[in-house]
mmCIF file as Biopython writes it, N, C-alpha, C and O atoms, coordinates in Angstrom:
data_model
#
loop_
_atom_site.group_PDB
_atom_site.id
_atom_site.type_symbol
_atom_site.label_atom_id
_atom_site.label_alt_id
_atom_site.label_comp_id
_atom_site.label_asym_id
_atom_site.label_entity_id
_atom_site.label_seq_id
_atom_site.pdbx_PDB_ins_code
_atom_site.Cartn_x
_atom_site.Cartn_y
_atom_site.Cartn_z
_atom_site.occupancy
_atom_site.B_iso_or_equiv
_atom_site.auth_seq_id
_atom_site.auth_asym_id
_atom_site.pdbx_PDB_model_num
ATOM 1   N N  . PRO A ? 1  ? -187.515 141.275 -138.544 1.0 0.0 1  A 1 
ATOM 2   C CA . PRO A ? 1  ? -186.017 140.552 -139.048 1.0 0.0 1  A 1 
ATOM 3   C C  . PRO A ? 1  ? -185.098 140.421 -137.579 1.0 0.0 1  A 1 
ATOM 4   O O  . PRO A ? 1  ? -185.302 141.069 -136.552 1.0 0.0 1  A 1 
ATOM 5   N N  . PRO A ? 2  ? -183.977 139.333 -137.816 1.0 0.0 2  A 1 
ATOM 6   C CA . PRO A ? 2  ? -183.519 138.716 -136.704 1.0 0.0 2  A 1 
ATOM 7   C C  . PRO A ? 2  ? -182.223 139.927 -136.279 1.0 0.0 2  A 1 
ATOM 8   O O  . PRO A ? 2  ? -181.488 140.053 -137.258 1.0 0.0 2  A 1 
ATOM 9   N N  . THR A ? 3  ? -181.933 140.501 -135.522 1.0 0.0 3  A 1 
ATOM 10  C CA . THR A ? 3  ? -180.393 140.464 -134.805 1.0 0.0 3  A 1 
ATOM 11  C C  . THR A ? 3  ? -179.526 140.089 -134.949 1.0 0.0 3  A 1 
ATOM 12  O O  . THR A ? 3  ? -179.507 138.871 -134.766 1.0 0.0 3  A 1 
ATOM 13  N N  . PRO A ? 4  ? -178.500 140.573 -135.261 1.0 0.0 4  A 1 
ATOM 14  C CA . PRO A ? 4  ? -176.785 139.804 -135.805 1.0 0.0 4  A 1 
ATOM 15  C C  . PRO A ? 4  ? -176.313 139.079 -134.166 1.0 0.0 4  A 1 
ATOM 16  O O  . PRO A ? 4  ? -175.722 138.000 -134.136 1.0 0.0 4  A 1 
ATOM 17  N N  . SER A ? 5  ? -176.659 139.818 -132.915 1.0 0.0 5  A 1 
ATOM 18  C CA . SER A ? 5  ? -176.375 138.690 -131.771 1.0 0.0 5  A 1 
ATOM 19  C C  . SER A ? 5  ? -177.880 137.273 -131.742 1.0 0.0 5  A 1 
ATOM 20  O O  . SER A ? 5  ? -178.024 136.308 -130.992 1.0 0.0 5  A 1 
ATOM 21  N N  . ARG A ? 6  ? -178.643 137.716 -132.774 1.0 0.0 6  A 1 
ATOM 22  C CA . ARG A ? 6  ? -179.268 136.533 -132.762 1.0 0.0 6  A 1 
ATOM 23  C C  . ARG A ? 6  ? -178.922 135.237 -133.419 1.0 0.0 6  A 1 
ATOM 24  O O  . ARG A ? 6  ? -179.281 134.090 -133.153 1.0 0.0 6  A 1 
ATOM 25  N N  . ILE A ? 7  ? -178.097 135.732 -134.388 1.0 0.0 7  A 1 
ATOM 26  C CA . ILE A ? 7  ? -177.614 135.104 -135.866 1.0 0.0 7  A 1 
ATOM 27  C C  . ILE A ? 7  ? -176.226 134.448 -135.184 1.0 0.0 7  A 1 
ATOM 28  O O  . ILE A ? 7  ? -175.643 133.400 -135.463 1.0 0.0 7  A 1 
ATOM 29  N N  . TRP A ? 8  ? -176.026 135.136 -134.514 1.0 0.0 8  A 1 
ATOM 30  C CA . TRP A ? 8  ? -174.144 135.078 -133.836 1.0 0.0 8  A 1 
ATOM 31  C C  . TRP A ? 8  ? -174.822 133.512 -132.878 1.0 0.0 8  A 1 
ATOM 32  O O  . TRP A ? 8  ? -174.395 132.393 -133.165 1.0 0.0 8  A 1 
ATOM 33  N N  . ASP A ? 9  ? -176.102 133.769 -131.552 1.0 0.0 9  A 1 
ATOM 34  C CA . ASP A ? 9  ? -176.333 132.907 -130.913 1.0 0.0 9  A 1 
ATOM 35  C C  . ASP A ? 9  ? -176.717 131.446 -131.491 1.0 0.0 9  A 1 
ATOM 36  O O  . ASP A ? 9  ? -176.473 130.466 -130.787 1.0 0.0 9  A 1 
ATOM 37  N N  . ARG A ? 10 ? -177.319 131.285 -132.772 1.0 0.0 10 A 1 
ATOM 38  C CA . ARG A ? 10 ? -177.824 130.806 -133.090 1.0 0.0 10 A 1 
ATOM 39  C C  . ARG A ? 10 ? -176.443 129.889 -133.545 1.0 0.0 10 A 1 
ATOM 40  O O  . ARG A ? 10 ? -176.034 128.866 -132.995 1.0 0.0 10 A 1 
ATOM 41  N N  . ARG A ? 11 ? -175.922 130.526 -134.613 1.0 0.0 11 A 1 
ATOM 42  C CA . ARG A ? 11 ? -174.658 129.855 -134.873 1.0 0.0 11 A 1 
ATOM 43  C C  . ARG A ? 11 ? -173.466 129.259 -133.917 1.0 0.0 11 A 1 
ATOM 44  O O  . ARG A ? 11 ? -172.700 128.439 -134.424 1.0 0.0 11 A 1 
ATOM 45  N N  . VAL A ? 12 ? -173.244 129.745 -132.202 1.0 0.0 12 A 1 
ATOM 46  C CA . VAL A ? 12 ? -172.818 129.137 -131.407 1.0 0.0 12 A 1 
ATOM 47  C C  . VAL A ? 12 ? -173.445 128.104 -131.078 1.0 0.0 12 A 1 
ATOM 48  O O  . VAL A ? 12 ? -172.682 127.139 -131.050 1.0 0.0 12 A 1 
ATOM 49  N N  . ALA A ? 13 ? -174.916 127.747 -130.704 1.0 0.0 13 A 1 
ATOM 50  C CA . ALA A ? 13 ? -175.348 126.879 -130.748 1.0 0.0 13 A 1 
ATOM 51  C C  . ALA A ? 13 ? -175.980 125.656 -131.207 1.0 0.0 13 A 1 
ATOM 52  O O  . ALA A ? 13 ? -176.600 124.736 -130.674 1.0 0.0 13 A 1 
ATOM 53  N N  . SER A ? 14 ? -175.524 126.034 -132.640 1.0 0.0 14 A 1 
ATOM 54  C CA . SER A ? 14 ? -175.174 124.843 -133.883 1.0 0.0 14 A 1 
ATOM 55  C C  . SER A ? 14 ? -174.207 124.564 -133.383 1.0 0.0 14 A 1 
ATOM 56  O O  . SER A ? 14 ? -174.301 123.445 -132.879 1.0 0.0 14 A 1 
ATOM 57  N N  . LEU A ? 15 ? -173.080 125.100 -133.215 1.0 0.0 15 A 1 
ATOM 58  C CA . LEU A ? 15 ? -171.163 124.174 -133.395 1.0 0.0 15 A 1 
ATOM 59  C C  . LEU A ? 15 ? -171.617 123.857 -131.754 1.0 0.0 15 A 1 
ATOM 60  O O  . LEU A ? 15 ? -170.931 122.960 -131.263 1.0 0.0 15 A 1 
ATOM 61  N N  . ALA A ? 16 ? -172.241 124.208 -131.197 1.0 0.0 16 A 1 
ATOM 62  C CA . ALA A ? 16 ? -171.892 123.142 -129.543 1.0 0.0 16 A 1 
ATOM 63  C C  . ALA A ? 16 ? -172.259 122.361 -129.772 1.0 0.0 16 A 1 
ATOM 64  O O  . ALA A ? 16 ? -171.446 121.450 -129.613 1.0 0.0 16 A 1 
ATOM 65  N N  . ILE A ? 17 ? -173.845 121.811 -130.389 1.0 0.0 17 A 1 
ATOM 66  C CA . ILE A ? 17 ? -174.579 120.415 -130.602 1.0 0.0 17 A 1 
ATOM 67  C C  . ILE A ? 17 ? -173.594 119.776 -131.320 1.0 0.0 17 A 1 
ATOM 68  O O  . ILE A ? 17 ? -173.081 118.845 -130.700 1.0 0.0 17 A 1 
ATOM 69  N N  . LEU A ? 18 ? -172.834 120.121 -133.263 1.0 0.0 18 A 1 
ATOM 70  C CA . LEU A ? 18 ? -171.906 119.405 -133.196 1.0 0.0 18 A 1 
ATOM 71  C C  . LEU A ? 18 ? -170.600 119.524 -133.027 1.0 0.0 18 A 1 
ATOM 72  O O  . LEU A ? 18 ? -169.852 118.996 -133.849 1.0 0.0 18 A 1 
ATOM 73  N N  . LEU A ? 19 ? -170.193 120.088 -132.163 1.0 0.0 19 A 1 
ATOM 74  C CA . LEU A ? 19 ? -168.336 119.635 -131.291 1.0 0.0 19 A 1 
ATOM 75  C C  . LEU A ? 19 ? -169.107 118.607 -130.233 1.0 0.0 19 A 1 
ATOM 76  O O  . LEU A ? 19 ? -168.321 117.726 -129.884 1.0 0.0 19 A 1 
ATOM 77  N N  . VAL A ? 20 ? -170.558 118.452 -129.558 1.0 0.0 20 A 1 
ATOM 78  C CA . VAL A ? 20 ? -171.121 117.371 -128.547 1.0 0.0 20 A 1 
ATOM 79  C C  . VAL A ? 20 ? -171.138 116.263 -129.113 1.0 0.0 20 A 1 
ATOM 80  O O  . VAL A ? 20 ? -170.820 115.181 -128.619 1.0 0.0 20 A 1 
ATOM 81  N N  . PHE A ? 21 ? -171.606 116.536 -130.453 1.0 0.0 21 A 1 
ATOM 82  C CA . PHE A ? 21 ? -171.833 115.196 -131.180 1.0 0.0 21 A 1 
ATOM 83  C C  . PHE A ? 21 ? -170.616 114.688 -131.431 1.0 0.0 21 A 1 
ATOM 84  O O  . PHE A ? 21 ? -170.132 113.933 -130.587 1.0 0.0 21 A 1 
ATOM 85  N N  . LEU A ? 22 ? -170.149 114.883 -132.192 1.0 0.0 22 A 1 
ATOM 86  C CA . LEU A ? 22 ? -168.311 114.716 -132.888 1.0 0.0 22 A 1 
ATOM 87  C C  . LEU A ? 22 ? -168.188 114.179 -131.980 1.0 0.0 22 A 1 
ATOM 88  O O  . LEU A ? 22 ? -168.265 112.968 -132.191 1.0 0.0 22 A 1 
ATOM 89  N N  . THR A ? 23 ? -167.930 114.557 -130.417 1.0 0.0 23 A 1 
ATOM 90  C CA . THR A ? 23 ? -167.841 114.198 -129.745 1.0 0.0 23 A 1 
ATOM 91  C C  . THR A ? 23 ? -167.884 113.096 -128.997 1.0 0.0 23 A 1 
ATOM 92  O O  . THR A ? 23 ? -166.994 112.277 -128.764 1.0 0.0 23 A 1 
ATOM 93  N N  . GLN A ? 24 ? -169.000 113.141 -128.639 1.0 0.0 24 A 1 
ATOM 94  C CA . GLN A ? 24 ? -169.879 111.431 -128.680 1.0 0.0 24 A 1 
ATOM 95  C C  . GLN A ? 24 ? -169.339 110.110 -129.455 1.0 0.0 24 A 1 
ATOM 96  O O  . GLN A ? 24 ? -169.226 108.961 -129.029 1.0 0.0 24 A 1 
ATOM 97  N N  . VAL A ? 25 ? -169.015 110.701 -130.846 1.0 0.0 25 A 1 
ATOM 98  C CA . VAL A ? 25 ? -169.057 109.857 -131.782 1.0 0.0 25 A 1 
ATOM 99  C C  . VAL A ? 25 ? -168.172 109.003 -131.396 1.0 0.0 25 A 1 
ATOM 100 O O  . VAL A ? 25 ? -168.249 107.843 -130.992 1.0 0.0 25 A 1 
ATOM 101 N N  . ALA A ? 26 ? -166.686 110.256 -131.701 1.0 0.0 26 A 1 
ATOM 102 C CA . ALA A ? 26 ? -165.512 109.537 -131.269 1.0 0.0 26 A 1 
ATOM 103 C C  . ALA A ? 26 ? -165.142 108.613 -129.899 1.0 0.0 26 A 1 
ATOM 104 O O  . ALA A ? 26 ? -164.392 107.650 -129.735 1.0 0.0 26 A 1 
ATOM 105 N N  . LEU A ? 27 ? -166.226 109.537 -128.798 1.0 0.0 27 A 1 
ATOM 106 C CA . LEU A ? 27 ? -166.189 108.458 -127.539 1.0 0.0 27 A 1 
ATOM 107 C C  . LEU A ? 27 ? -166.042 107.668 -127.891 1.0 0.0 27 A 1 
ATOM 108 O O  . LEU A ? 27 ? -164.985 107.081 -127.660 1.0 0.0 27 A 1 
ATOM 109 N N  . ALA A ? 28 ? -167.344 106.954 -128.954 1.0 0.0 28 A 1 
ATOM 110 C CA . ALA A ? 28 ? -167.499 105.627 -129.280 1.0 0.0 28 A 1 
ATOM 111 C C  . ALA A ? 28 ? -167.113 104.883 -130.128 1.0 0.0 28 A 1 
ATOM 112 O O  . ALA A ? 28 ? -167.425 103.734 -130.440 1.0 0.0 28 A 1 
ATOM 113 N N  . PHE A ? 29 ? -166.148 105.851 -130.638 1.0 0.0 29 A 1 
ATOM 114 C CA . PHE A ? 29 ? -165.480 104.200 -131.791 1.0 0.0 29 A 1 
ATOM 115 C C  . PHE A ? 29 ? -164.048 104.718 -130.973 1.0 0.0 29 A 1 
ATOM 116 O O  . PHE A ? 29 ? -162.990 104.450 -131.543 1.0 0.0 29 A 1 
ATOM 117 N N  . GLN A ? 30 ? -163.997 105.278 -129.966 1.0 0.0 30 A 1 
ATOM 118 C CA . GLN A ? 30 ? -162.445 105.086 -129.335 1.0 0.0 30 A 1 
ATOM 119 C C  . GLN A ? 30 ? -162.896 103.579 -128.179 1.0 0.0 30 A 1 
ATOM 120 O O  . GLN A ? 30 ? -162.295 102.536 -127.923 1.0 0.0 30 A 1 
ATOM 121 N N  . ARG A ? 31 ? -163.983 104.046 -127.809 1.0 0.0 31 A 1 
ATOM 122 C CA . ARG A ? 31 ? -164.377 102.826 -126.786 1.0 0.0 31 A 1 
ATOM 123 C C  . ARG A ? 31 ? -164.619 101.094 -127.299 1.0 0.0 31 A 1 
ATOM 124 O O  . ARG A ? 31 ? -164.343 100.030 -126.745 1.0 0.0 31 A 1 
ATOM 125 N N  . ASP A ? 32 ? -165.257 101.430 -128.604 1.0 0.0 32 A 1 
ATOM 126 C CA . ASP A ? 32 ? -165.165 100.293 -129.421 1.0 0.0 32 A 1 
ATOM 127 C C  . ASP A ? 32 ? -163.730 99.895  -129.971 1.0 0.0 32 A 1 
ATOM 128 O O  . ASP A ? 32 ? -163.971 98.843  -130.565 1.0 0.0 32 A 1 
ATOM 129 N N  . GLY A ? 33 ? -162.535 100.116 -130.090 1.0 0.0 33 A 1 
ATOM 130 C CA . GLY A ? 33 ? -161.423 100.160 -130.648 1.0 0.0 33 A 1 
ATOM 131 C C  . GLY A ? 33 ? -160.948 100.332 -131.655 1.0 0.0 33 A 1 
ATOM 132 O O  . GLY A ? 33 ? -159.729 100.320 -131.826 1.0 0.0 33 A 1 
ATOM 133 N N  . ARG A ? 34 ? -161.952 100.571 -132.725 1.0 0.0 34 A 1 
ATOM 134 C CA . ARG A ? 34 ? -162.493 100.649 -134.063 1.0 0.0 34 A 1 
ATOM 135 C C  . ARG A ? 34 ? -160.661 101.609 -134.357 1.0 0.0 34 A 1 
ATOM 136 O O  . ARG A ? 34 ? -159.790 101.062 -135.034 1.0 0.0 34 A 1 
ATOM 137 N N  . PHE A ? 35 ? -160.439 103.058 -133.680 1.0 0.0 35 A 1 
ATOM 138 C CA . PHE A ? 35 ? -159.261 103.612 -133.864 1.0 0.0 35 A 1 
ATOM 139 C C  . PHE A ? 35 ? -158.830 104.206 -132.911 1.0 0.0 35 A 1 
ATOM 140 O O  . PHE A ? 35 ? -159.327 104.343 -131.793 1.0 0.0 35 A 1 
ATOM 141 N N  . ASP A ? 36 ? -157.798 104.615 -133.365 1.0 0.0 36 A 1 
ATOM 142 C CA . ASP A ? 36 ? -157.332 105.647 -132.079 1.0 0.0 36 A 1 
ATOM 143 C C  . ASP A ? 36 ? -157.049 107.226 -132.848 1.0 0.0 36 A 1 
ATOM 144 O O  . ASP A ? 36 ? -156.433 107.885 -133.687 1.0 0.0 36 A 1 
ATOM 145 N N  . LEU A ? 37 ? -158.033 107.176 -131.809 1.0 0.0 37 A 1 
ATOM 146 C CA . LEU A ? 37 ? -158.503 109.366 -132.137 1.0 0.0 37 A 1 
ATOM 147 C C  . LEU A ? 37 ? -157.183 110.267 -131.380 1.0 0.0 37 A 1 
ATOM 148 O O  . LEU A ? 37 ? -156.508 111.234 -131.735 1.0 0.0 37 A 1 
ATOM 149 N N  . PHE A ? 38 ? -157.217 109.480 -130.279 1.0 0.0 38 A 1 
ATOM 150 C CA . PHE A ? 38 ? -156.053 110.981 -128.758 1.0 0.0 38 A 1 
ATOM 151 C C  . PHE A ? 38 ? -155.175 109.984 -128.818 1.0 0.0 38 A 1 
ATOM 152 O O  . PHE A ? 38 ? -154.125 110.046 -128.178 1.0 0.0 38 A 1 
#
């Protein structure tokens, strides 16, 4: 069975990937000028 630390690492990794993805999407939308996020 996976150790709690491994489960935590998986959660952190998935969260980091999601953050990078959302940042890329936000930057792409901002570059297109469709809406102002920042």
